C-alpha positions in Angstrom: 9.2 -2.1 97.6 8.5 0.4 94.3 9.9 -2.9 92.4 7.8 -5.6 94.4 5.2 -5.8 91.4 7.5 -6.4 88.8 9.5 -8.8 90.5 6.2 -10.7 91.7 4.7 -10.4 88.0 7.7 -12.1 86.8 7.6 -14.8 88.9 4.1 -15.4 88.4 4.3 -14.9 84.6 7.0 -17.2 83.6 5.1 -20.4 84.3 2.2 -19.4 81.8 4.7 -17.6 79.5 5.7 -21.2 79.2 2.2 -22.0 77.7 2.0 -19.1 75.2 5.0 -18.9 73.9 4.9 -22.1 72.1 1.7 -22.0 70.7 2.2 -21.2 67.6 4.9 -23.1 67.3 3.3 -26.5 68.2 2.4 -28.0 64.2 6.1 -27.4 63.8 7.6 -29.0 67.3 5.0 -31.8 66.5 6.4 -32.7 63.6 10.1 -32.1 64.2 9.9 -34.8 66.7 7.7 -37.7 65.1 4.4 -36.8 66.2 1.0 -35.3 65.8 -1.6 -32.9 66.6 -2.7 -35.1 69.7 0.9 -35.4 71.0 0.9 -31.6 70.6 -2.0 -31.1 73.1 -0.4 -33.9 75.2 2.1 -31.2 75.8 0.1 -28.8 77.1 -1.8 -31.1 79.1 1.2 -33.0 81.0 2.4 -29.3 81.9 -1.4 -28.0 83.1 -0.8 -31.4 85.8 2.6 -30.6 86.4 1.2 -27.0 87.8 -1.9 -28.4 89.6 0.0 -31.4 91.3 3.6 -29.3 92.2 1.9 -26.7 94.2 0.6 -29.0 96.7 4.2 -29.8 97.9 5.4 -25.9 97.3 2.5 -24.7 99.7 3.7 -26.7 103.1 6.6 -25.9 102.0 7.0 -22.2 102.3 5.0 -22.6 105.1 7.6 -23.9 106.8 10.9 -23.1 105.3 9.8 -19.7 104.1 9.4 -18.3 100.6 12.8 -17.8 98.9 14.1 -21.4 100.0 11.5 -23.2 98.0 11.4 -20.9 94.9 14.9 -20.7 94.1 14.5 -24.9 94.1 11.9 -24.8 91.8 13.1 -21.7 89.1 16.4 -23.8 89.3 14.1 -26.9 88.3 12.0 -25.1 85.7 15.2 -23.4 83.9 17.2 -27.2 83.8 14.1 -29.0 82.5 13.7 -25.7 80.0 17.1 -26.4 78.7 16.2 -30.4 78.7 12.9 -29.2 76.5 15.4 -27.7 73.6 17.2 -30.9 73.3 14.3 -33.2 73.1 14.8 -36.1 70.7 10.7 -37.1 70.5 7.4 -36.3 71.7 7.4 -38.7 74.9 10.3 -37.1 75.9 9.2 -33.7 75.3 5.9 -34.6 77.1 7.9 -35.8 80.2 10.1 -33.0 80.6 7.0 -30.4 79.8 5.6 -31.7 82.8 9.1 -31.5 84.7 9.2 -28.1 83.7 5.8 -27.2 85.2 6.9 -28.8 88.5 9.5 -26.2 88.9 8.1 -23.2 87.2 4.4 -23.8 89.7 6.8 -22.6 92.6 6.6 -18.8 91.5 2.6 -18.7 91.4 2.7 -20.3 95.2 4.7 -17.8 96.3 3.7 -14.5 94.7 0.4 -15.4 96.2 1.8 -16.0 99.5 4.0 -12.9 99.5 0.7 -10.9 98.8 -1.0 -12.3 101.3 2.2 -11.6 104.1 2.3 -8.0 103.0 -1.6 -7.5 103.1 -1.4 -5.0 106.5 1.2 -3.6 104.5 -0.2 -2.8 100.9 -3.8 -2.9 99.7 -4.0 -6.8 98.4 -6.4 -5.8 95.7 -4.3 -3.1 94.7 -1.1 -5.2 94.3 -2.7 -8.0 92.6 -4.0 -5.7 90.0 -0.2 -4.2 89.7 0.8 -7.8 89.1 -1.9 -8.0 86.3 -0.2 -5.4 84.7 2.8 -7.0 84.9 1.3 -10.4 84.2 -0.4 -9.3 81.2 2.5 -8.3 79.4 3.6 -12.0 79.1 0.1 -13.6 77.2 0.3 -10.3 75.1 4.1 -10.6 73.8 4.8 -14.5 74.3 3.3 -15.4 70.8 4.3 -13.1 68.9 7.8 -13.4 70.7 7.2 -17.4 70.2 6.3 -16.7 66.0 9.6 -14.4 66.1 12.0 -16.7 67.8 11.1 -19.7 65.7 11.0 -18.1 62.4 14.6 -17.0 63.2 16.0 -19.7 65.3 13.7 -22.4 65.7 11.2 -23.7 68.0 13.7 -25.2 70.1 15.4 -21.7 71.0 11.8 -20.9 72.3 12.9 -23.0 75.7 16.3 -21.6 75.8 14.5 -18.4 75.9 12.4 -19.4 79.0 15.4 -20.7 80.5 17.3 -17.2 80.5 14.0 -15.5 81.8 13.5 -18.1 84.4 17.1 -17.6 85.6 16.7 -13.7 85.3 13.7 -14.0 87.7 15.7 -15.9 90.5 18.6 -13.2 90.3 16.2 -10.5 90.6 14.5 -12.5 94.0 18.1 -12.9 95.1 19.0 -9.2 94.6 15.8 -7.2 95.3 12.7 -9.6 97.4 13.5 -10.0 101.1 12.2 -12.9 102.8 8.4 -12.1 103.9 7.2 -14.8 106.0 9.2 -14.3 109.1 10.8 -17.4 111.1 8.5 -16.4 113.8 5.7 -17.1 111.7 6.7 -20.7 110.2 5.0 -24.1 111.2 6.3 -27.4 111.0 3.9 -30.0 109.9 3.9 -33.9 109.4 2.6 -35.2 106.7 -0.6 -36.2 108.3 -1.0 -32.3 109.5 -0.7 -31.3 106.1 -3.1 -33.1 104.8 -5.5 -32.1 107.4 -5.1 -28.6 106.7 -5.8 -28.8 103.2 -8.7 -31.2 104.2 -9.8 -28.3 106.7 -9.5 -25.2 103.7 -11.8 -27.7 101.6 -14.2 -27.9 104.2 -14.2 -24.2 104.9 -16.6 -21.9 103.0 -14.6 -19.0 103.2 -12.0 -20.9 100.8 -14.4 -23.0 98.8 -16.5 -20.5 97.5 -13.7 -18.1 96.0 -11.6 -20.6 95.3 -13.8 -23.0 93.3 -15.5 -19.6 91.2 -12.4 -18.3 90.8 -11.0 -21.4 89.7 -14.1 -21.7 87.1 -13.5 -18.8 85.8 -9.9 -19.6 85.1 -10.9 -22.6 83.6 -13.1 -20.7 81.1 -9.7 -18.8 80.6 -7.9 -22.3 80.0 -10.2 -23.8 77.3 -9.8 -19.9 75.4 -6.2 -20.7 75.5 -6.1 -24.5 74.5 -9.1 -24.1 71.6 -7.9 -20.4 70.4 -5.0 -21.6 67.6 -7.3 -24.2 66.3 -10.5 -21.6 66.2 -8.4 -18.8 65.3 -6.5 -20.3 62.4 -8.4 -23.5 61.4 -11.6 -22.3 61.6 -11.4 -18.9 60.4 -8.3 -18.9 58.5 -5.6 -16.3 60.7 -2.4 -16.8 60.1 0.4 -17.5 62.8 1.5 -14.0 62.8 -2.1 -12.5 63.1 -2.8 -15.3 65.2 -0.3 -13.5 67.4 -2.1 -10.1 67.0 -5.5 -11.2 68.2 -4.3 -13.5 71.0 -2.5 -10.3 72.4 -5.1 -7.9 72.0 -7.5 -10.4 74.3 -4.2 -10.6 76.8 -4.7 -6.4 76.6 -8.5 -6.7 77.7 -7.2 -9.0 81.1 -4.8 -6.4 82.0 -7.2 -3.7 81.8 -9.6 -5.3 83.8 -7.0 -6.3 86.5 -6.1 -2.3 86.5 -9.8 -1.3 87.1 -10.1 -4.1 90.1 -8.9 -1.9 92.9 -10.6 1.1 92.5 -14.1 -0.5 91.6 -13.2 -2.8 94.9 -13.0 0.0 96.8 -15.9 1.7 95.8 -18.2 -1.8 95.7 -16.1 -3.7 97.9 -14.0 -6.9 96.8 -16.8 -9.6 97.4 -20.0 -7.5 95.7 -17.9 -7.1 93.2 -16.5 -10.3 92.6 -20.1 -11.7 92.3 -21.4 -9.3 90.3 -18.5 -10.3 87.6 -18.8 -13.4 88.0 -22.3 -13.5 86.9 -21.4 -10.2 84.3 -18.6 -13.4 82.5 -21.5 -16.2 82.6 -23.8 -13.9 80.5 -21.2 -12.9 78.0 -20.2 -16.6 78.0 -23.8 -17.9 77.2 -24.1 -14.8 74.0 -20.6 -15.9 72.9 -21.9 -19.8 72.2 -25.7 -18.2 71.4 -23.4 -16.1 67.9 -21.1 -18.9 67.1 -24.1 -21.6 66.7 -25.5 -18.4 64.3 -22.2 -18.5 62.8 -21.7 -14.7 63.3 -18.7 -13.2 62.0 -15.6 -13.6 63.3 -15.8 -9.9 64.7 -18.2 -10.6 66.7 -17.1 -13.3 68.4 -13.9 -11.7 69.1 -15.7 -8.8 71.0 -17.6 -11.3 73.0 -14.4 -13.1 74.3 -12.5 -9.5 74.7 -15.4 -8.4 76.8 -15.0 -12.0 78.6 -11.6 -11.8 79.2 -11.8 -8.2 80.3 -14.2 -8.9 83.2 -11.8 -11.9 84.0 -9.0 -9.7 84.6 -11.2 -8.1 87.4 -12.1 -11.7 88.6 -8.5 -12.4 88.8 -6.9 -10.6 91.8 -9.8 -10.5 93.4 -10.4 -14.4 93.5 -7.0 -14.3 95.1 -7.7 -11.7 97.6 -11.2 -13.6 99.0 -9.6 -17.0 98.7 -6.7 -16.4 101.0 -7.6 -13.4 103.2 -9.1 -15.7 105.9 -5.7 -17.7 106.2 -2.4 -16.0 107.0 -1.2 -18.5 109.2 -1.4 -20.9 106.1 -1.2 -18.6 103.4 1.2 -21.1 101.4 -0.7 -23.7 101.6 -3.9 -22.0 101.0 -2.4 -20.8 97.9 -1.1 -24.1 96.7 -4.7 -25.7 96.9 -6.1 -22.8 94.5 -3.8 -22.8 92.3 -4.3 -26.6 92.0 -7.9 -26.5 91.9 -7.4 -23.9 88.9 -5.0 -25.7 87.1 -7.2 -28.9 87.9 -10.4 -27.3 86.4 -8.1 -25.8 83.8 -7.0 -29.5 83.1 -10.5 -31.0 82.9 -11.4 -28.1 80.5 -8.7 -28.8 78.2 -9.7 -32.6 78.4 -13.1 -32.0 77.6 -12.0 -30.0 74.8 -9.8 -32.5 73.3 -12.6 -35.4 73.3 -14.5 -32.7 71.2 -14.2 -32.1 67.3 -12.8 -29.1 66.2 -14.0 -25.9 66.0 -15.8 -22.5 67.3 -18.7 -24.4 69.4 -17.0 -26.9 71.4 -14.4 -24.0 72.8 -17.7 -21.9 73.6 -19.4 -24.8 75.7 -16.6 -25.3 77.9 -15.9 -22.0 78.3 -19.8 -21.3 79.4 -19.7 -24.4 81.2 -16.7 -23.0 83.3 -18.7 -20.2 84.4 -21.6 -22.2 85.0 -19.5 -24.0 87.7 -18.0 -20.6 88.7 -21.7 -18.9 89.2 -23.1 -21.8 91.1 -20.1 -22.0 93.1 -20.8 -18.2 94.5 -24.3 -18.2 94.4 -23.9 -21.1 97.2 -21.5 -19.9 99.3 
């Protein structure tokens, strides 16, 4: 179990890695495929949509068949689609392949959260999720810089070859080192009608919806930052691709630091109390950030507020997963899938709203604040 955080972290990271790694290469990719900036953004939106929908399928499958089988299918689809992306001929083809890539990649996210719930009686789930944040956080730190280097030496298509190799390595580690955590006697066979009833039951249960909506709102703000930061950092503030990767990585380091603090803080304050306090702090930080943007403060001031916001987000991420799944051990896979779908669904909405607004710093700041208002209201109304 000593390598468990590493393996689960890789499984949860390779799907987000497929977003962060190619961000610096988006303009070059769009030009090479005969598209424009709007088409490039559609490849990101297609990926979000695929992740949101795919999780709804993997969740019930993992509750019925165990964690490993559906995971291997998903990773296989991810690897094949990544290789196909490397040979895409035009922008419509790339958009379709990115959707397929996401359908495979989201399996690792569902299984990771379900395994944490499976092992909750043996390992403190908040501490385990915090350690996963350490591994998962390496992806956004290194991904943009790595993508820039790979694209510079081998072209943007090589980024997708790298993603395929990373997915294959993750599958090999699971084969060798990760046993099945969902025992056969705990598996449940359900009809489609029963699966839908399970999803509806979760949505009607405030023990699920309050932390799930709050956590999803917080993550939607992060997605707005991911989608908007290239235009804001490079377009508004004139930062080059290499420097953008460094600034982006610094903010990812804040998420890692917050994730490591979550376990000790939760032990002192309690997970629910800490989650609520951190959510309100994030809401306050995003409000101040919008004011700083509207007042046209220096880039470093705006960056510092984003850094603080993402640091507190690192505390919220593991707590959101634990609080959302803690009451549903029998439906861990299904609950994990629905939570993931809510995260990426709201993230997709945040990205769509951002795309409708003019490019600039204030639209990104406003969408992040709106996401945190939703998170705060969801938690306060529990």
